[in-house]
NUNU-478107 format. One line per 3 residues: their letters; for each residue z, y negated, x of C-alpha. Coordinates in nm, 4 decimals. Example, Ala and Ser with C-alpha at 12.3 -4.5 7.8 and 13.67 -1.06 7.14 Angstrom:
2
as	0.7800/0.4500/1.2300; 0.7140/0.1060/1.3670
***
This chain:
328
mkk	-2.0056/8.3114/18.2558; -2.1764/8.5872/18.0671; -2.3241/8.4570/17.7471
sla	-2.3578/8.6859/17.4486; -2.6264/8.5816/17.2094; -2.4052/8.6410/16.9241
vlg	-2.4455/8.2658/16.9808; -2.7746/8.3169/16.7974; -2.5672/8.3661/16.4865
vla	-2.4083/8.0276/16.5471; -2.7565/7.8876/16.5967; -2.8301/7.9520/16.2320
aaa	-2.7472/7.5847/16.2016; -3.0477/7.5187/16.4200; -3.2674/7.6867/16.1630
lal	-3.1337/7.4499/15.8985; -3.1908/7.1553/16.1290; -3.5479/7.2636/16.1858
sgc	-3.6175/7.3089/15.8161; -3.4785/6.9636/15.7526; -3.7252/6.7998/15.9898
tds	-4.0160/6.8197/15.7474; -4.0759/6.7802/15.3766; -4.1166/7.1441/15.2832
avt	-4.1301/7.4954/15.4182; -4.4724/7.6554/15.4368; -4.5333/8.0235/15.3836
pss	-4.8307/8.1373/15.5936; -5.1278/8.2831/15.4150; -5.2789/8.6084/15.5335
tst	-5.6246/8.4599/15.4726; -5.8377/8.5228/15.7800; -6.0135/8.2397/15.9635
dda	-6.3518/8.3517/15.8321; -6.2278/8.3570/15.4710; -6.0552/8.0198/15.5121
ags	-6.3656/7.8667/15.6658; -6.5789/8.0055/15.3846; -6.3525/7.8661/15.1144
gel	-6.2848/7.5383/15.2897; -5.9122/7.6068/15.2767; -5.6863/7.5989/15.5806
tkv	-5.3957/7.8323/15.6505; -5.0802/7.6243/15.6918; -4.8684/7.7175/15.9933
rva	-4.5361/7.5694/16.1061; -4.4858/7.5480/16.4816; -4.1641/7.4308/16.6476
alp	-4.2136/7.2203/16.9595; -4.0026/6.9940/17.1779; -4.0596/6.6142/17.1723
iae	-4.1605/6.6075/17.5404; -4.4725/6.5264/17.7393; -4.5882/6.8894/17.7611
tga	-4.6370/6.8927/17.3843; -4.9165/6.6410/17.4399; -5.1609/6.9304/17.4702
lwa	-5.0732/7.0499/17.1194; -5.0810/6.7028/16.9638; -5.4153/6.6206/17.1273
aid	-5.5728/6.9533/17.0315; -5.4679/6.9018/16.6684; -5.6293/6.5566/16.6727
egi	-5.9416/6.7072/16.8273; -5.9703/6.9461/16.5337; -5.9451/7.2639/16.7412
fed	-5.6962/7.4319/16.5088; -5.8917/7.3305/16.2005; -6.1998/7.4922/16.3574
hgl	-5.9979/7.8149/16.3556; -5.8964/7.7699/15.9921; -5.5435/7.6467/16.0634
eie	-5.3441/7.3442/15.9564; -5.0595/7.2958/16.2033; -4.7305/7.1363/16.1026
vvp	-4.5322/7.0494/16.4160; -4.1566/7.0847/16.3636; -3.9375/6.9063/16.6226
aqg	-3.7008/7.1350/16.8131; -3.4499/7.0928/17.0948; -3.5347/7.4154/17.2769
gan	-3.6900/7.7577/17.2452; -3.3559/7.9286/17.1852; -3.2719/7.6850/16.9046
aip	-3.5958/7.7716/16.7268; -3.5349/8.1480/16.7241; -3.3151/8.1531/16.4113
all	-3.5886/7.9640/16.2262; -3.8444/8.2171/16.3476; -3.6312/8.5083/16.2335
sgd	-3.5742/8.3503/15.8917; -3.9472/8.2867/15.8467; -3.8963/7.9112/15.8212
iqf	-4.1481/7.8683/16.1036; -4.4164/8.1068/16.2240; -4.4421/8.0108/16.5916
aig	-4.2393/7.8194/16.8485; -4.3399/7.6634/17.1763; -4.0338/7.6926/17.3956
qpf	-3.8815/7.8041/17.7219; -3.9079/8.1782/17.7829; -3.5345/8.2283/17.8264
gpi	-3.4550/8.2257/17.4551; -3.6913/8.5193/17.3934; -3.5467/8.6990/17.6977
rad	-3.1984/8.6834/17.5446; -3.3316/8.7760/17.2020; -3.5067/9.0856/17.3380
vqd	-3.1878/9.2046/17.5054; -3.0346/9.1944/17.1576; -3.3399/9.3682/17.0084
lgv	-3.4024/9.0822/16.7660; -3.7765/9.1404/16.7450; -3.8907/8.8203/16.9166
viv	-4.2081/8.8317/17.1256; -4.4004/8.6029/17.3575; -4.7679/8.6203/17.2605
gny	-4.9014/8.3775/17.5180; -4.8125/8.1203/17.7762; -4.8371/7.7453/17.7178
ans	-4.7646/7.5669/18.0452; -4.6508/7.6474/18.3972; -4.4527/7.4245/18.6289
lae	-4.6108/7.3174/18.9574; -4.5555/7.5252/19.2691; -4.5733/7.2231/19.5006
gdd	-4.5704/6.8448/19.4884; -4.3932/6.6549/19.2123; -4.2893/6.9092/18.9498
vna	-4.2774/6.8555/18.5740; -3.8980/6.8482/18.5479; -3.6090/6.7642/18.7764
vva	-3.2379/6.6974/18.7936; -3.1930/6.3209/18.8121; -2.8918/6.0998/18.8771
lgd	-2.8164/5.7293/18.8942; -2.8921/5.5610/19.2243; -2.5269/5.4822/19.2976
sgi	-2.3968/5.8289/19.2021; -2.3884/5.9633/19.5579; -2.5727/6.2737/19.4353
trp	-2.8781/6.3321/19.6520; -2.9126/6.7092/19.7002; -2.8448/7.0282/19.5026
adl	-2.5100/7.1037/19.6706; -2.3828/6.7636/19.5502; -2.3986/6.8935/19.1923
agk	-2.1041/7.1272/19.2559; -1.8048/7.0081/19.0572; -2.0178/6.7651/18.8567
kvs	-2.1086/6.7379/18.4883; -2.4798/6.8094/18.4432; -2.6775/6.7985/18.1190
vnt	-2.9458/7.0420/18.0043; -3.1205/7.0541/17.6674; -3.0001/7.4079/17.5937
iga	-2.7019/7.5669/17.7688; -2.7513/7.9224/17.8922; -3.1259/7.8935/17.9514
agd	-3.3712/7.8477/18.2370; -3.2535/7.4945/18.3129; -2.8921/7.5621/18.4077
lti	-2.9795/7.9053/18.5485; -3.2282/7.7675/18.8017; -2.9983/7.4742/18.8786
rka	-2.7183/7.7190/18.9645; -2.9511/7.9109/19.1938; -3.0698/7.5914/19.3656
vqd	-2.7107/7.4757/19.4214; -2.6122/7.8161/19.5592; -2.9097/7.8201/19.7955
dgg	-2.8090/7.4736/19.9194; -2.4562/7.5893/20.0022; -2.2782/7.4610/19.6924
dps	-2.0603/7.6506/19.4476; -2.2580/7.6803/19.1205; -1.9565/7.8104/18.9286
tie	-1.7941/7.4656/18.9485; -2.0744/7.2860/18.7623; -1.9869/7.1731/18.4095
fve	-2.3003/7.1920/18.1962; -2.3254/6.9878/17.8778; -2.5962/7.0025/17.6124
vaf	-2.7942/6.6816/17.5659; -3.1344/6.6518/17.3986; -3.3988/6.5282/17.6417
pdv	-3.4682/6.1990/17.4572; -3.0990/6.1086/17.4890; -3.0805/6.1612/17.8658
paq	-3.1510/5.8052/17.9922; -2.8967/5.6423/17.7602; -2.6293/5.9079/17.8101
laa	-2.6706/5.9014/18.1868; -2.6437/5.5213/18.1900; -2.3321/5.5464/17.9722
gtm	-2.1675/5.7770/18.2262; -2.1174/6.0725/17.9939; -2.2531/6.3017/18.2676
daa	-2.3112/6.2797/18.6411; -2.6663/6.4153/18.6463; -2.9254/6.5389/18.3997
wap	-3.2113/6.7873/18.3928; -3.5130/6.6345/18.2215; -3.8916/6.6403/18.1988
dpf	-4.1144/6.3362/18.1666; -4.1147/6.0804/18.0219; -3.7337/6.0850/18.0336
rgm	-3.7157/6.1754/18.4016; -3.9530/5.8888/18.4758; -3.7370/5.6457/18.2789
vlg	-3.4342/5.7303/18.4915; -3.6260/5.7083/18.8174; -3.7908/5.3840/18.7087
dgg	-3.4444/5.2310/18.6624; -3.3486/5.3133/19.0203; -3.2320/5.6717/18.9735
vsv	-3.2854/5.9527/19.2207; -3.4477/6.2936/19.1903; -3.1960/6.5511/19.3110
vap	-3.3922/6.8749/19.2826; -3.6804/7.0303/19.0919; -3.4975/7.3547/19.0062
yqa	-3.7999/7.5580/18.8944; -3.9895/7.4750/19.2107; -3.6819/7.5402/19.4250
tip	-3.6214/7.8870/19.2776; -3.9312/8.0337/19.1067; -4.2283/7.8126/19.2008
gls	-4.4821/7.7932/18.9194; -4.2371/7.9282/18.6580; -4.3533/7.8992/18.2985
vlt	-4.2174/7.5841/18.1392; -4.3090/7.6748/17.7824; -4.4424/7.9830/17.6060
nit	-4.5744/8.0668/17.2593; -4.3159/8.2672/17.0668; -4.3268/8.4547/16.7387
tqa	-4.1731/8.7677/16.5847; -4.2775/9.1306/16.5977; -4.2573/9.1274/16.2182
lld	-4.5257/8.8592/16.1892; -4.7365/9.0377/16.4489; -4.7163/9.3577/16.2419
edp	-4.7457/9.2039/15.8948; -5.0087/8.9363/15.9549; -5.2053/9.0263/16.2698
dlv	-5.4988/8.8107/16.1530; -5.2805/8.4997/16.1513; -5.1465/8.5756/16.4986
ady	-5.5008/8.6413/16.6240; -5.6294/8.3156/16.4729; -5.3396/8.1150/16.6159
saa	-5.3770/8.2793/16.9562; -5.7504/8.2088/16.9745; -5.6945/7.8483/16.8701
mee	-5.4103/7.7942/17.1163; -5.6050/7.9505/17.4034; -5.8960/7.7164/17.3316
alg	-5.6586/7.4211/17.2906; -5.4897/7.4760/17.6261; -5.8213/7.5169/17.8061
was	-5.9489/7.2000/17.6418; -5.6284/7.0122/17.7341; -5.6699/7.1105/18.0990
dne	-6.0121/6.9428/18.0985; -5.9117/6.6388/17.8926; -5.6011/6.4899/18.0506
dav	-5.6788/6.1401/17.9213; -5.6677/6.2671/17.5625; -5.3399/6.4486/17.6334
raa	-5.1848/6.1329/17.7801; -5.3030/5.9280/17.4831; -5.1380/6.1779/17.2479
iat	-4.8166/6.1600/17.4507; -4.8115/5.7794/17.4282; -4.8678/5.7904/17.0520
nld	-4.6283/6.0687/16.9595; -4.3464/5.9696/17.1947; -4.4023/5.5990/17.1276
ipe	-4.4231/5.5007/17.4922; -4.6644/5.2590/17.6666; -4.9992/5.4023/17.7747
qaa	-4.9203/5.2925/18.1298; -4.6050/5.5071/18.1259; -4.7960/5.8052/17.9890
agi	-5.0558/5.7626/18.2632; -4.7887/5.8209/18.5284; -4.6503/6.1422/18.3788
tlp	-4.6815/6.4636/18.5796; -4.8576/6.7175/18.3599; -4.8028/7.0936/18.3909
tft	-5.0692/7.3595/18.4270; -5.1733/7.4320/18.0701; -5.2608/7.8000/18.0367
wdl	-5.2526/8.0798/17.7790; -5.2341/8.3450/18.0528; -4.8914/8.5022/18.1066
ada	-4.9881/8.6449/18.4458; -4.7972/8.4836/18.7337; -4.5726/8.2950/18.4888
gie	-4.2573/8.4161/18.6690; -4.0902/8.5382/18.3498; -3.9908/8.8737/18.5004
dlg	-3.8381/8.6891/18.7989; -3.6441/8.4732/18.5547; -3.5044/8.7859/18.3904
tla	-3.3959/8.9242/18.7261; -3.2247/8.5942/18.8126; -3.0472/8.5954/18.4767
vef	-2.8958/8.9362/18.5517; -2.7934/8.8220/18.9005; -2.5983/8.5274/18.7572
gyi	-2.4504/8.7209/18.4671; -2.6415/8.5452/18.1910; -2.7491/8.8828/18.0535
dae	-2.6228/9.2348/18.1239; -2.9637/9.3947/18.1720; -3.3237/9.2881/18.1975
pdf	-3.5242/9.2851/17.8752; -3.7988/9.5322/17.7918; -4.0834/9.3209/17.9270
drl	-4.3487/9.5535/17.7835; -4.2032/9.4797/17.4387; -4.1311/9.1127/17.5005
lqq	-4.4567/9.0056/17.6650; -4.7475/9.0847/17.4340; -5.0393/8.8793/17.5599
q	-5.2831/8.8189/17.2761
***
């Protein structure tokens, strides 16, 4: 089940999909924050992000004016996953992406010049985690080993979701090679699961909560079962942007670090942003399990994820982590 990311060539369609999500492409200015603040102009930056609860920190920080304080105007471009956003990064259609770290891991193995400049959110090492494999209550699926031989959805095939699910199933005595993974966007999970198009689904809140609220069961939290505290989302850009416009990367990094720290201290604002942007009731947003928002890549488990990927044949060799992980 080795996956070559020549698939990234196929994902060029994802770049087109991303560019079609907004009115126009924006070319970043090299104007520094100080210059922008002095002139009253903001540097426009396009950032790909998933329509999930974790993005609440970004939405809320934008509303709070944190990015504007750093001279930036953020345009959030909906994406399905970090790997899907990479072609758009490489084409320059977007400048940053907030996505799972596995896409950049694959891209580094191919020497595509993609880098992780900071963390965004970590999963929880204990208690209710931020994502889980869920199934309908009458499915008979109650533990990881039960997923063997079943059809299971993930938002992006060949990434951290199905990789950690395979490991969890193996550790529970099941045969992970018999799982059929299908790609389903997170917002479509409740309806597709109810329609019977798959047996189980990996999903974060609020979509996990919707399934459980309708009588579904939580089968396993694969991150917590395999690499407790694993990074859920990271901030991704290209080495080219880092080299050509270091001021922009520095401004974005400073703003994002402040935004994540602020989000950690203002959960009510984050939940309000989730309710607004995902169009869900405030009561539902109040019950969502939030991740640990952090800019710090230390203890994010990304190196462990790379090792696991080699073990399961997702990649042939570990990436150059010194090149890939460039904490700003």
